[in-house]
C-alpha positions in Angstrom: -10.1 14.4 3.9 -10.6 10.9 5.3 -7.6 8.8 6.3 -8.2 5.1 6.7 -6.1 1.9 6.9 -5.4 0.2 3.6 -8.1 -2.4 2.8 -8.6 -5.1 0.3 -11.1 -2.9 -1.4 -8.6 -0.1 -1.9 -5.6 -2.4 -2.6 -5.6 -2.4 -6.4 -6.2 1.4 -6.6 -3.4 2.1 -4.1 -0.9 -0.1 -6.1 -1.9 1.6 -9.3 -1.4 5.0 -7.7 2.1 4.2 -6.4 3.1 2.7 -9.8 1.8 5.7 -11.6 3.7 8.2 -9.4 6.9 6.3 -8.6 7.1 3.4 -11.1 8.5 0.1 -10.0 9.9 -3.1 -11.2 8.9 -6.5 -9.8 12.6 -6.9 -9.0 12.6 -3.8 -6.7 12.7 -4.7 -3.0 10.0 -2.1 -2.3 7.7 -3.1 -5.1 4.1 -2.2 -4.0 2.8 -5.3 -5.7 4.6 -7.2 -3.0 4.4 -5.1 0.1 0.8 -3.8 0.0 -0.8 -7.2 -0.3 1.7 -8.5 2.3 0.6 -5.7 4.7 -2.9 -7.1 4.6 -2.0 -10.7 5.0 1.4 -10.9 6.8 0.9 -14.6 7.7 0.9 -15.4 4.0 4.1 -13.4 3.4 6.2 -14.6 6.3 9.1 -15.4 4.1 9.1 -11.9 2.6 8.9 -10.3 6.1 11.7 -12.5 7.5 14.0 -11.9 4.5 14.0 -8.2 5.4 13.8 -8.5 9.2 10.4 -6.7 9.1 7.8 -7.5 11.8 5.0 -5.2 10.7 4.0 -3.1 7.8 1.0 -0.8 7.7 -0.3 1.5 5.0 -3.0 4.2 5.1 -4.9 5.8 2.3 -6.1 9.4 2.3 -9.3 10.0 0.4 -10.6 13.5 -0.4 -14.0 13.8 -2.0 -14.3 16.7 -4.4 -17.6 18.4 -5.4 -17.4 16.6 -8.7 -17.6 13.3 -6.9 -14.0 12.5 -8.0 -11.5 11.5 -5.4 -7.9 12.5 -4.6 -5.9 9.8 -3.1 -2.7 9.4 -1.1 -0.8 6.7 0.7 1.1 6.7 4.0 3.5 4.0 5.1 4.8 2.9 8.5 6.8 -0.2 9.5 7.8 -1.5 12.8 
């Protein structure tokens, strides 16, 4: 298994995974469609960060390659 920081390349897949597992509404304060992009570009989401008193948000993805060349994925969150 490989764990790596969330990247722009994995962003859409990570959002889709979270929505598939947990569901979400765009009105939810923890909507991954808000926070995952914001974690990659905090300067573009200063108002969102400030509105929740958040200084830093990081996400990691876990990727496990199977013999069939299919991947299992996971996501880890940390804020500070």
